[in-house]
MMTF fields as JSON, N, C-alpha, C and O atoms, coordinates in Angstrom:
{
  "mmtfVersion": "1.0.0",
  "mmtfProducer": "UNKNOWN",
  "numBonds": 351,
  "numAtoms": 352,
  "numGroups": 88,
  "numChains": 1,
  "numModels": 1,
  "chainsPerModel": [1],
  "groupsPerChain": [88],
  "chainIdList": ["A"],
  "bondAtomList": [4, 2, 8, 6, 12, 10, 16, 14, 20, 18, 24, 22, 28, 26, 32, 30, 36, 34, 40, 38, 44, 42, 48, 46, 52, 50, 56, 54, 60, 58, 64, 62, 68, 66, 72, 70, 76, 74, 80, 78, 84, 82, 88, 86, 92, 90, 96, 94, 100, 98, 104, 102, 108, 106, 112, 110, 116, 114, 120, 118, 124, 122, 128, 126, 132, 130, 136, 134, 140, 138, 144, 142, 148, 146, 152, 150, 156, 154, 160, 158, 164, 162, 168, 166, 172, 170, 176, 174, 180, 178, 184, 182, 188, 186, 192, 190, 196, 194, 200, 198, 204, 202, 208, 206, 212, 210, 216, 214, 220, 218, 224, 222, 228, 226, 232, 230, 236, 234, 240, 238, 244, 242, 248, 246, 252, 250, 256, 254, 260, 258, 264, 262, 268, 266, 272, 270, 276, 274, 280, 278, 284, 282, 288, 286, 292, 290, 296, 294, 300, 298, 304, 302, 308, 306, 312, 310, 316, 314, 320, 318, 324, 322, 328, 326, 332, 330, 336, 334, 340, 338, 344, 342, 348, 346],
  "bondOrderList": [1, 1, 1, 1, 1, 1, 1, 1, 1, 1, 1, 1, 1, 1, 1, 1, 1, 1, 1, 1, 1, 1, 1, 1, 1, 1, 1, 1, 1, 1, 1, 1, 1, 1, 1, 1, 1, 1, 1, 1, 1, 1, 1, 1, 1, 1, 1, 1, 1, 1, 1, 1, 1, 1, 1, 1, 1, 1, 1, 1, 1, 1, 1, 1, 1, 1, 1, 1, 1, 1, 1, 1, 1, 1, 1, 1, 1, 1, 1, 1, 1, 1, 1, 1, 1, 1, 1],
  "groupList": [{"groupName": "MET", "atomNameList": ["N", "CA", "C", "O"], "elementList": ["N", "C", "C", "O"], "formalChargeList": [0, 0, 0, 0], "bondAtomList": [1, 0, 2, 1, 3, 2], "bondOrderList": [1, 1, 2], "singleLetterCode": "M", "chemCompType": "L-PEPTIDE LINKING"}, {"groupName": "THR", "atomNameList": ["N", "CA", "C", "O"], "elementList": ["N", "C", "C", "O"], "formalChargeList": [0, 0, 0, 0], "bondAtomList": [1, 0, 2, 1, 3, 2], "bondOrderList": [1, 1, 2], "singleLetterCode": "T", "chemCompType": "L-PEPTIDE LINKING"}, {"groupName": "ALA", "atomNameList": ["N", "CA", "C", "O"], "elementList": ["N", "C", "C", "O"], "formalChargeList": [0, 0, 0, 0], "bondAtomList": [1, 0, 2, 1, 3, 2], "bondOrderList": [1, 1, 2], "singleLetterCode": "A", "chemCompType": "L-PEPTIDE LINKING"}, {"groupName": "ASP", "atomNameList": ["N", "CA", "C", "O"], "elementList": ["N", "C", "C", "O"], "formalChargeList": [0, 0, 0, 0], "bondAtomList": [1, 0, 2, 1, 3, 2], "bondOrderList": [1, 1, 2], "singleLetterCode": "D", "chemCompType": "L-PEPTIDE LINKING"}, {"groupName": "ARG", "atomNameList": ["N", "CA", "C", "O"], "elementList": ["N", "C", "C", "O"], "formalChargeList": [0, 0, 0, 0], "bondAtomList": [1, 0, 2, 1, 3, 2], "bondOrderList": [1, 1, 2], "singleLetterCode": "R", "chemCompType": "L-PEPTIDE LINKING"}, {"groupName": "SER", "atomNameList": ["N", "CA", "C", "O"], "elementList": ["N", "C", "C", "O"], "formalChargeList": [0, 0, 0, 0], "bondAtomList": [1, 0, 2, 1, 3, 2], "bondOrderList": [1, 1, 2], "singleLetterCode": "S", "chemCompType": "L-PEPTIDE LINKING"}, {"groupName": "ILE", "atomNameList": ["N", "CA", "C", "O"], "elementList": ["N", "C", "C", "O"], "formalChargeList": [0, 0, 0, 0], "bondAtomList": [1, 0, 2, 1, 3, 2], "bondOrderList": [1, 1, 2], "singleLetterCode": "I", "chemCompType": "L-PEPTIDE LINKING"}, {"groupName": "GLU", "atomNameList": ["N", "CA", "C", "O"], "elementList": ["N", "C", "C", "O"], "formalChargeList": [0, 0, 0, 0], "bondAtomList": [1, 0, 2, 1, 3, 2], "bondOrderList": [1, 1, 2], "singleLetterCode": "E", "chemCompType": "L-PEPTIDE LINKING"}, {"groupName": "LEU", "atomNameList": ["N", "CA", "C", "O"], "elementList": ["N", "C", "C", "O"], "formalChargeList": [0, 0, 0, 0], "bondAtomList": [1, 0, 2, 1, 3, 2], "bondOrderList": [1, 1, 2], "singleLetterCode": "L", "chemCompType": "L-PEPTIDE LINKING"}, {"groupName": "GLN", "atomNameList": ["N", "CA", "C", "O"], "elementList": ["N", "C", "C", "O"], "formalChargeList": [0, 0, 0, 0], "bondAtomList": [1, 0, 2, 1, 3, 2], "bondOrderList": [1, 1, 2], "singleLetterCode": "Q", "chemCompType": "L-PEPTIDE LINKING"}, {"groupName": "HIS", "atomNameList": ["N", "CA", "C", "O"], "elementList": ["N", "C", "C", "O"], "formalChargeList": [0, 0, 0, 0], "bondAtomList": [1, 0, 2, 1, 3, 2], "bondOrderList": [1, 1, 2], "singleLetterCode": "H", "chemCompType": "L-PEPTIDE LINKING"}, {"groupName": "TYR", "atomNameList": ["N", "CA", "C", "O"], "elementList": ["N", "C", "C", "O"], "formalChargeList": [0, 0, 0, 0], "bondAtomList": [1, 0, 2, 1, 3, 2], "bondOrderList": [1, 1, 2], "singleLetterCode": "Y", "chemCompType": "L-PEPTIDE LINKING"}, {"groupName": "VAL", "atomNameList": ["N", "CA", "C", "O"], "elementList": ["N", "C", "C", "O"], "formalChargeList": [0, 0, 0, 0], "bondAtomList": [1, 0, 2, 1, 3, 2], "bondOrderList": [1, 1, 2], "singleLetterCode": "V", "chemCompType": "L-PEPTIDE LINKING"}, {"groupName": "PHE", "atomNameList": ["N", "CA", "C", "O"], "elementList": ["N", "C", "C", "O"], "formalChargeList": [0, 0, 0, 0], "bondAtomList": [1, 0, 2, 1, 3, 2], "bondOrderList": [1, 1, 2], "singleLetterCode": "F", "chemCompType": "L-PEPTIDE LINKING"}, {"groupName": "PRO", "atomNameList": ["N", "CA", "C", "O"], "elementList": ["N", "C", "C", "O"], "formalChargeList": [0, 0, 0, 0], "bondAtomList": [1, 0, 2, 1, 3, 2], "bondOrderList": [1, 1, 2], "singleLetterCode": "P", "chemCompType": "L-PEPTIDE LINKING"}, {"groupName": "ASN", "atomNameList": ["N", "CA", "C", "O"], "elementList": ["N", "C", "C", "O"], "formalChargeList": [0, 0, 0, 0], "bondAtomList": [1, 0, 2, 1, 3, 2], "bondOrderList": [1, 1, 2], "singleLetterCode": "N", "chemCompType": "L-PEPTIDE LINKING"}, {"groupName": "LYS", "atomNameList": ["N", "CA", "C", "O"], "elementList": ["N", "C", "C", "O"], "formalChargeList": [0, 0, 0, 0], "bondAtomList": [1, 0, 2, 1, 3, 2], "bondOrderList": [1, 1, 2], "singleLetterCode": "K", "chemCompType": "L-PEPTIDE LINKING"}, {"groupName": "GLY", "atomNameList": ["N", "CA", "C", "O"], "elementList": ["N", "C", "C", "O"], "formalChargeList": [0, 0, 0, 0], "bondAtomList": [1, 0, 2, 1, 3, 2], "bondOrderList": [1, 1, 2], "singleLetterCode": "G", "chemCompType": "PEPTIDE LINKING"}, {"groupName": "TRP", "atomNameList": ["N", "CA", "C", "O"], "elementList": ["N", "C", "C", "O"], "formalChargeList": [0, 0, 0, 0], "bondAtomList": [1, 0, 2, 1, 3, 2], "bondOrderList": [1, 1, 2], "singleLetterCode": "W", "chemCompType": "L-PEPTIDE LINKING"}],
  "groupTypeList": [0, 1, 2, 1, 3, 4, 5, 6, 7, 8, 6, 1, 2, 2, 2, 9, 2, 2, 2, 3, 4, 8, 2, 10, 3, 6, 6, 2, 11, 3, 12, 5, 3, 12, 8, 5, 6, 1, 3, 2, 13, 8, 8, 2, 5, 2, 14, 15, 3, 4, 9, 12, 16, 5, 6, 12, 3, 7, 6, 7, 7, 4, 8, 8, 16, 7, 8, 17, 2, 16, 14, 12, 4, 4, 7, 17, 3, 4, 3, 2, 4, 18, 6, 8, 8, 3, 11, 6],
  "groupIdList": [1, 2, 3, 4, 5, 6, 7, 8, 9, 10, 11, 12, 13, 14, 15, 16, 17, 18, 19, 20, 21, 22, 23, 24, 25, 26, 27, 28, 29, 30, 31, 32, 33, 34, 35, 36, 37, 38, 39, 40, 41, 42, 43, 44, 45, 46, 47, 48, 49, 50, 51, 52, 53, 54, 55, 56, 57, 58, 59, 60, 61, 62, 63, 64, 65, 66, 67, 68, 69, 70, 71, 72, 73, 74, 75, 76, 77, 78, 79, 80, 81, 82, 83, 84, 85, 86, 87, 88],
  "secStructList": [7, 7, 7, 7, 2, 2, 2, 2, 2, 2, 2, 2, 2, 2, 2, 2, 2, 2, 2, 2, 6, 6, 7, 3, 3, 3, 3, 3, 3, 3, 7, 6, 6, 6, 7, 1, 1, 7, 1, 3, 3, 3, 3, 3, 3, 7, 1, 1, 2, 2, 2, 2, 2, 2, 2, 2, 2, 2, 2, 2, 2, 2, 2, 2, 2, 2, 2, 7, 7, 7, 7, 1, 3, 3, 3, 1, 6, 6, 6, 7, 1, 7, 7, 3, 3, 3, 7, 7],
  "xCoordList": [18.296, 16.935, 16.236, 16.479, 15.384, 14.616, 13.138, 12.708, 12.382, 10.935, 10.345, 10.804, 9.336, 8.686, 7.891, 7.572, 7.579, 6.76, 5.413, 4.899, 4.848, 3.554, 3.677, 2.805, 4.731, 4.937, 5.074, 4.508, 5.819, 5.991, 4.661, 4.361, 3.869, 2.546, 1.644, 0.96, 1.64, 0.83, 1.297, 0.481, 2.593, 3.147, 2.84, 2.471, 2.989, 2.732, 1.275, 0.981, 0.365, -1.063, -1.428, -2.215, -0.864, -1.145, -0.609, -1.269, 0.567, 1.144, 0.298, 0.09, -0.188, -1.032, -2.355, -2.845, -2.93, -4.176, -3.964, -4.804, -2.855, -2.546, -2.374, -2.868, -1.684, -1.485, -2.812, -3.023, -3.698, -5.012, -5.838, -6.733, -5.539, -6.225, -5.374, -5.607, -4.385, -3.56, -2.677, -2.452, -2.18, -1.206, 0.079, 0.387, 0.819, 2.08, 3.238, 3.062, 4.403, 5.643, 5.532, 5.935, 4.994, 4.829, 6.189, 6.883, 6.549, 7.828, 7.702, 7.085, 8.294, 8.307, 9.729, 10.69, 9.846, 11.143, 11.14, 10.247, 12.124, 12.345, 13.226, 14.409, 12.651, 13.382, 13.624, 13.98, 13.43, 13.545, 14.953, 15.119, 15.963, 17.336, 17.657, 18.594, 16.893, 17.214, 16.17, 16.463, 14.971, 13.913, 13.366, 13.145, 13.153, 12.604, 11.079, 10.459, 10.47, 9.021, 8.231, 7.011, 8.908, 8.198, 9.143, 10.364, 8.561, 9.354, 9.494, 10.543, 8.414, 8.419, 7.507, 6.569, 7.815, 6.974, 6.582, 7.37, 5.371, 4.945, 4.554, 3.717, 5.149, 4.826, 4.214, 4.643, 3.206, 2.563, 2.051, 1.757, 1.946, 1.49, 0.249, -0.028, -0.489, -1.665, -1.81, -1.392, -2.4, -2.453, -3.494, -3.428, -4.452, -5.486, -6.039, -5.83, -6.754, -7.245, -8.277, -8.348, -9.067, -10.061, -9.385, -9.835, -8.316, -7.611, -6.87, -6.802, -6.324, -5.675, -6.673, -6.359, -7.862, -8.891, -9.264, -9.452, -9.373, -9.703, -8.625, -8.937, -7.379, -6.264, -6.295, -6.16, -6.47, -6.507, -7.68, -7.522, -8.844, -10.009, -9.756, -10.123, -9.134, -8.84, -7.833, -7.987, -6.824, -5.843, -6.526, -6.324, -7.33, -8.016, -8.943, -8.948, -9.724, -10.654, -9.915, -10.302, -8.861, -8.107, -7.421, -7.471, -6.787, -6.09, -7.058, -6.746, -8.219, -9.221, -9.77, -9.855, -10.139, -10.752, -9.771, -10.111, -8.568, -7.616, -6.785, -6.406, -6.503, -5.574, -6.153, -5.485, -7.395, -8.017, -7.347, -7.398, -6.719, -5.962, -6.706, -7.202, -6.771, -7.34, -6.232, -5.368, -6.253, -5.233, -5.473, -6.616, -4.395, -4.517, -4.566, -4.966, -4.151, -4.189, -4.307, -3.743, -5.056, -5.202, -5.089, -5.831, -4.161, -3.942, -3.875, -3.55, -4.189, -4.008, -5.13, -5.003, -6.234, -7.279, -8.241, -9.15, -8.071, -8.955, -8.836, -9.846, -7.619, -7.403, -7.023, -7.076, -6.645, -6.253, -5.053, -4.891, -4.226, -2.97, -1.967, -1.135, -2.067, -1.276, -2.114, -2.913, -1.933, -2.644, -1.679, -0.952, -1.682, -0.871, -1.793, -2.729, -1.534, -2.219, -1.183, -0.129, -1.467, -0.521, -1.101, -2.162, -0.397, -0.82, 0.188, 1.382, -0.307, 0.578, 0.54, 1.209],
  "yCoordList": [8.931, 9.435, 8.986, 7.888, 9.831, 9.462, 9.435, 9.957, 8.824, 8.734, 10.138, 11.075, 10.266, 11.564, 11.944, 11.099, 13.226, 13.693, 12.978, 12.635, 12.756, 12.06, 10.627, 10.158, 9.941, 8.574, 8.537, 7.667, 9.473, 9.541, 9.825, 9.251, 10.707, 11.023, 9.783, 9.511, 9.044, 7.828, 6.757, 6.135, 6.546, 5.526, 5.866, 4.988, 7.127, 7.547, 7.327, 6.802, 7.728, 7.544, 6.062, 5.643, 5.274, 3.836, 3.153, 2.278, 3.542, 2.956, 3.292, 2.439, 4.521, 4.903, 4.14, 3.701, 3.984, 3.223, 1.773, 1.199, 1.184, -0.198, -0.305, -1.248, 0.649, 0.646, 0.787, 0.163, 1.605, 1.788, 0.508, 0.336, -0.384, -1.68, -2.794, -3.977, -2.397, -3.315, -4.241, -5.393, -3.731, -4.491, -4.641, -3.813, -5.692, -5.974, -5.725, -5.744, -5.496, -5.431, -4.497, -4.86, -3.312, -2.346, -1.737, -1.219, -1.813, -1.239, -0.701, -1.324, 0.455, 1.07, 1.046, 1.287, 0.753, 0.724, 1.734, 1.719, 2.596, 3.48, 2.707, 2.485, 2.308, 1.509, 2.288, 1.708, 3.587, 4.406, 4.398, 4.633, 4.132, 4.077, 2.776, 2.727, 1.729, 0.424, -0.097, -0.999, 0.448, 0.02, 1.226, 2.285, 1.065, 2.174, 2.131, 3.106, 1.022, 0.885, 1.377, 1.518, 1.641, 2.107, 2.896, 2.78, 3.692, 4.476, 3.785, 3.857, 3.106, 2.581, 1.371, 1.181, 0.564, -0.561, -0.359, 0.149, -0.754, -0.812, -2.252, -2.818, -2.841, -4.208, -4.183, -3.428, -5.021, -5.154, -6.578, -7.228, -7.054, -8.423, -8.413, -7.458, -9.51, -9.719, -11.22, -12.021, -11.604, -13.024, -13.851, -15.08, -13.206, -13.988, -13.21, -12.003, -13.927, -13.306, -12.221, -11.25, -12.364, -11.34, -10.009, -8.948, -10.076, -8.846, -8.266, -7.047, -9.124, -8.648, -7.845, -6.745, -8.383, -7.677, -6.356, -5.351, -6.349, -5.125, -4.058, -2.883, -4.462, -3.531, -2.948, -1.738, -3.8, -3.352, -2.407, -1.374, -2.748, -1.877, -0.507, 0.514, -0.481, 0.79, 1.613, 2.828, 0.97, 1.691, 2.3, 3.477, 1.51, 2.024, 3.183, 4.2, 3.035, 4.095, 5.362, 6.463, 5.212, 6.367, 7.119, 8.347, 6.383, 7.054, 7.742, 8.803, 7.157, 7.796, 9.048, 10.107, 8.925, 10.042, 11.193, 12.351, 10.882, 11.933, 12.455, 13.626, 11.583, 11.971, 11.847, 12.174, 11.376, 11.223, 10.169, 10.248, 9.184, 8.164, 6.834, 6.355, 6.254, 4.916, 3.995, 4.424, 2.735, 1.824, 1.563, 1.424, 1.499, 1.167, -0.342, -0.834, -1.061, -2.524, -3.086, -2.551, -4.178, -4.898, -6.382, -6.904, -7.054, -8.48, -9.251, -8.695, -10.545, -11.443, -11.478, -12.135, -10.79, -10.707, -11.888, -11.921, -12.839, -14.006, -14.787, -15.081, -15.121, -15.863, -14.961, -15.381, -13.737, -12.737, -13.167, -12.721, -14.021, -14.339, -13.22, -12.911, -12.627, -11.452, -10.612, -11.146, -9.334, -8.44, -7.346, -6.78, -7.061, -5.997, -4.884, -5.125, -3.679, -2.487, -1.638, -1.342, -1.248, -0.47, 0.92, 1.074, 1.921, 3.316, 4.068, 3.768, 5.054, 5.918, 7.31, 8.213],
  "zCoordList": [-7.878, -7.899, -6.617, -6.116, -6.107, -4.917, -5.257, -6.286, -4.383, -4.59, -4.712, -4.059, -5.545, -5.732, -4.49, -3.654, -4.388, -3.269, -3.25, -2.186, -4.43, -4.518, -4.001, -3.269, -4.367, -3.884, -2.37, -1.708, -1.834, -0.382, 0.304, 1.351, -0.284, 0.258, 0.252, 1.239, -0.839, -0.945, 0.039, 0.719, 0.113, 1.016, 2.467, 3.247, 2.831, 4.211, 4.591, 5.664, 3.713, 3.987, 4.032, 4.88, 3.132, 3.113, 4.366, 4.926, 4.802, 6.018, 7.24, 8.103, 7.319, 8.452, 8.418, 9.458, 7.232, 7.1, 7.522, 8.216, 7.112, 7.5, 9.011, 9.629, 9.599, 11.053, 11.791, 12.831, 11.25, 11.876, 11.866, 12.693, 10.937, 10.86, 11.47, 11.222, 12.271, 13.065, 12.232, 12.602, 11.108, 10.329, 11.131, 11.988, 10.849, 11.528, 10.565, 9.347, 11.117, 10.331, 9.125, 8.019, 9.33, 8.242, 7.917, 8.791, 6.647, 6.227, 4.805, 3.941, 4.583, 3.255, 2.718, 3.449, 1.443, 0.769, -0.372, -1.218, -0.393, -1.532, -2.512, -2.251, -3.621, -4.61, -5.903, -6.929, -5.844, -7.047, -7.64, -8.837, -6.819, -7.33, -8.057, -8.854, -7.794, -8.378, -9.362, -10.147, -9.334, -10.256, -11.009, -10.421, -12.284, -13.064, -13.143, -13.566, -12.744, -12.885, -11.68, -11.76, -10.563, -9.375, -8.479, -8.584, -7.603, -6.652, -5.308, -4.668, -4.878, -3.509, -3.381, -4.156, -2.381, -1.975, -0.527, 0.271, -0.186, 1.207, 1.487, 0.784, 2.497, 2.893, 4.281, 5.153, 4.47, 5.779, 5.901, 4.898, 7.117, 7.373, 8.241, 8.967, 8.143, 8.985, 9.221, 8.386, 10.351, 10.704, 9.948, 9.973, 9.278, 8.589, 7.403, 7.282, 6.522, 5.295, 5.554, 4.801, 6.587, 6.91, 7.246, 6.814, 8.011, 8.369, 7.161, 7.002, 6.321, 5.099, 4.273, 3.818, 4.079, 3.313, 3.973, 3.286, 5.293, 6.018, 5.827, 5.633, 5.882, 5.689, 4.281, 4.103, 3.293, 1.905, 1.671, 1.019, 2.193, 2.037, 2.653, 2.072, 3.822, 4.488, 3.686, 3.559, 3.154, 2.332, 1.113, 0.811, 0.414, -0.775, -0.435, -1.128, 0.627, 1.027, 1.438, 1.047, 2.218, 2.716, 1.578, 1.521, 0.682, -0.413, -1.36, -1.901, -1.567, -2.41, -1.734, -2.355, -0.472, 0.256, 0.478, 0.237, 0.933, 1.303, 0.136, 0.114, -0.839, -1.898, -3.3, -4.281, -3.398, -4.708, -5.574, -6.801, -4.943, -5.676, -5.704, -4.683, -6.893, -7.074, -7.577, -8.342, -7.152, -7.683, -9.167, -9.604, -9.932, -11.349, -11.549, -12.604, -10.516, -10.585, -9.174, -8.219, -9.072, -7.799, -8.118, -8.95, -7.455, -7.714, -6.405, -5.356, -6.484, -5.357, -4.355, -3.321, -4.621, -3.597, -3.585, -2.756, -4.461, -4.46, -3.149, -2.51, -2.749, -1.506, -0.343, 0.813, -0.636, 0.366, 1.204, 2.34, 0.649, 1.338, 1.098, 1.951, -0.077, -0.41, -1.366, -2.135, -1.316, -2.228, -2.661, -1.845, -3.945, -4.497, -4.963, -5.726, -4.51, -4.999, -5.711, -5.147, -6.927, -7.722, -7.942, -8.547, -7.449, -7.598, -8.442, -8.424, -9.184, -9.98, -9.386, -9.889]
}
């Protein structure tokens, strides 16, 4: 099984949003063949918590504006060392 068209659309838009906010080491993984709970992961890095928050805010805004998508879950944003956004 491969990632759905919707998953690819979300990952592509999220990766571009992260790049626009100067995220580092952006990589997408299609995990649909090995995990049944998700199609893909997008990982990105930033040197500080302020930039992490900026990247996450841009991803959320872009996906909502361009694709009408809201995260169903957001975790880890208290310290902003890592943040998980879960989209369906």
